[in-house]
C-alpha positions in Angstrom: 160.9 125.1 61.1 157.1 125.3 61.3 155.4 122.9 63.7 153.5 120.0 61.9 149.8 120.6 61.7 147.2 117.9 62.5 144.4 120.0 61.0 144.9 119.5 57.3 142.2 120.7 55.0 141.6 117.1 53.8 141.1 115.8 57.4 137.7 114.1 57.5 137.3 114.1 61.2 138.5 116.2 64.1 137.4 116.6 67.7 137.7 120.4 67.1 138.8 121.0 70.6 141.6 123.3 71.6 143.2 120.7 73.8 146.6 119.0 73.4 145.1 115.5 74.0 142.4 116.1 71.5 145.0 117.3 68.9 147.0 114.1 69.5 144.0 111.9 69.0 143.1 113.8 65.8 146.4 112.3 64.5 146.7 108.9 66.2 143.3 108.1 67.6 141.9 106.3 64.6 141.8 102.5 64.6 145.1 100.8 63.6 147.3 104.0 63.6 149.2 103.3 66.8 149.6 99.6 65.8 151.2 100.7 62.6 153.5 102.9 64.6 154.3 99.9 66.8 155.4 98.0 63.6 157.4 100.9 62.2 159.2 101.5 65.5 160.9 98.2 64.6 162.3 99.8 61.5 161.3 100.6 57.9 158.7 98.1 56.5 157.3 97.4 53.1 153.6 97.6 52.7 153.3 93.8 52.3 155.3 93.2 55.5 153.1 95.6 57.4 150.0 93.9 56.1 151.3 90.5 57.1 152.1 91.7 60.7 148.7 93.5 61.2 146.3 90.6 60.9 142.7 91.8 60.6 143.4 95.1 58.8 142.1 95.4 55.2 144.3 96.6 52.4 142.2 99.7 51.9 142.3 100.6 55.6 146.0 100.1 55.8 146.6 102.2 52.7 144.3 105.0 54.1 146.0 105.0 57.5 149.5 105.2 55.9 148.3 108.2 53.8 147.0 109.8 56.9 150.3 109.2 58.7 152.2 110.8 55.8 149.9 113.8 55.8 150.3 114.2 59.6 154.1 114.0 59.3 154.3 110.7 61.3 155.7 108.6 58.5 157.3 108.9 55.1 157.6 106.6 52.1 160.9 106.1 50.2 162.1 103.9 47.4 164.8 101.4 48.2 168.1 101.7 46.3 168.3 99.9 42.9 167.9 97.2 41.9 165.0 96.8 44.3 161.7 98.3 43.0 160.2 98.3 46.5 159.1 101.2 48.6 159.3 101.2 52.4 157.5 103.2 55.1 159.4 104.6 58.0 158.6 106.9 60.9 159.6 110.5 61.1 161.1 111.9 64.3 157.6 112.9 65.3 156.4 109.4 64.7 159.3 107.9 66.7 158.4 110.2 69.6 155.3 108.0 70.1 157.3 105.2 71.7 156.7 106.6 75.2 153.0 106.7 74.4 153.0 103.0 73.4 155.0 102.1 76.5 152.4 103.8 78.7 149.6 102.0 76.9 151.4 98.7 77.3 151.8 99.2 81.1 148.1 100.2 81.3 147.0 97.2 79.2 149.2 94.6 80.7 146.7 93.5 83.4 144.3 92.6 80.7 146.8 90.3 78.9 145.7 87.0 80.2 146.0 83.7 78.2 145.5 84.3 74.5 142.2 83.3 73.0 142.1 80.8 70.1 141.5 83.7 67.7 144.4 85.9 68.9 147.2 86.5 66.5 150.7 86.5 68.1 154.0 88.0 66.8 157.2 87.8 68.8 158.1 91.4 68.4 154.8 92.6 69.9 156.4 91.7 73.3 159.2 94.2 72.8 157.5 97.3 74.1 156.2 95.7 77.3 159.6 94.2 77.9 161.5 97.5 77.8 161.0 98.4 81.4 162.3 95.1 82.7 165.4 95.3 80.5 166.1 98.9 81.3 166.0 98.1 85.0 169.2 96.1 84.6 171.0 99.4 84.3 173.4 98.3 81.6 173.6 99.4 78.0 173.8 96.9 75.1 171.7 94.8 72.8 169.5 92.0 74.0 168.2 89.3 71.7 165.0 87.7 72.8 163.9 84.3 71.5 160.3 83.0 71.9 158.7 80.0 70.3 156.8 82.6 68.2 160.0 84.2 66.8 163.0 86.4 67.6 163.3 90.1 68.2 166.0 92.4 69.7 166.2 95.5 71.9 168.9 98.1 72.1 169.4 99.8 75.4 171.3 103.0 76.2 171.9 104.1 72.7 172.3 107.7 71.6 168.6 107.8 70.6 167.4 105.9 73.7 165.9 102.4 73.5 164.9 100.8 70.3 163.8 97.4 69.1 163.7 95.4 65.9 162.2 92.2 64.5 164.6 89.3 64.0 167.9 88.3 65.6 170.6 90.9 66.5 173.9 90.9 64.7 176.1 90.8 67.9 173.9 90.8 71.0 175.4 91.4 74.4 172.9 89.0 75.9 170.4 86.4 74.7 167.2 85.6 76.5 165.1 82.5 75.9 161.6 82.1 77.4 158.0 81.3 76.4 155.4 83.9 75.6 153.5 83.5 78.9 156.7 84.2 80.8 157.6 87.1 78.6 154.1 88.6 79.2 154.5 88.2 83.0 158.0 89.9 82.9 156.6 92.7 80.7 153.7 93.2 82.9 155.8 93.4 86.1 154.4 90.2 87.6 157.8 88.4 87.4 161.3 89.8 87.5 163.9 88.5 85.1 166.1 87.4 88.0 163.1 85.5 89.5 162.4 83.9 86.1 166.0 82.8 85.8 166.0 81.3 89.3 162.7 79.5 88.5 164.2 78.1 85.3 161.6 80.0 83.2 164.2 82.4 81.6 167.6 81.5 80.1 170.2 84.2 79.8 173.3 83.6 77.7 176.2 85.9 77.5 179.3 87.1 79.5 178.7 90.8 79.3 177.8 93.1 82.2 174.4 93.4 80.7 173.9 89.6 80.7 175.1 89.4 84.3 172.7 92.1 85.3 169.8 90.4 83.6 170.6 87.2 85.5 170.5 89.3 88.7 174.2 88.6 89.6 175.7 90.9 92.1 178.8 92.9 91.4 178.2 93.1 87.7 178.8 96.8 87.6 
C-alpha cells in the first residue's frame, strides 16, 4: 500500500522542506485542522455538528479544511444508512494516529489554561484529551463517564485500539466522575490528582469496579 502523500498537486502552500516535522505541518499546520481532528476523535460527526462545536470557524473555512483533510487522507466522508440523508465525517487510521500529538499539545498548553475569559467558548468533551493521563494512571481498564456542569463525555481505557473518548454519556460505564470545569482542568494539567480531589470533596467517583476504586485512590484495588 503506498504511503499517503501530503504534497498533492492542488496544495496551495507547503514549507517545501525535506523534514518530517515540516511534512506533518504541511498536512495539519493550518488553522482549525487539529481542532477538527479533536472533534472527530470523539467519533463520526455531521458537518452541522462540527460547526456547532467549533465556535468561531466560518462555514467556508470548515468546508475547506475538511476537503484538505480528505485530500491528505486524514478524514473521509460517508453517507449514513437509509432513511437518513445525512453524511458524516470520520478520521482514517492516519487521522486517528494524531491523538498522541493532541495529548502532547494539551500537556504543553495546560499551564496557560487559567480561568476562562468571558469570550471563551467551553465544551465538556474538550477536557477529555487533557484528562487521559490522569485516568490512565489508575492502571485499570474500563469506561469512565465524566460529568461537568458544561456537559458529559466518556473515556475508554485499555481497549484494543488504546484510549478513546466520545461526547455524551457512556452506555455502561465502569466509573462515573463528577466535578466542575476548574477542577477538571487542574486534574488534566497535573496540578491535582484525582485521589486528592476526592479527598478534598472536589471530585465524586461513583462505581464499584476496580477502575472506580483506583480512581478514588483506594489501596488493594488490584
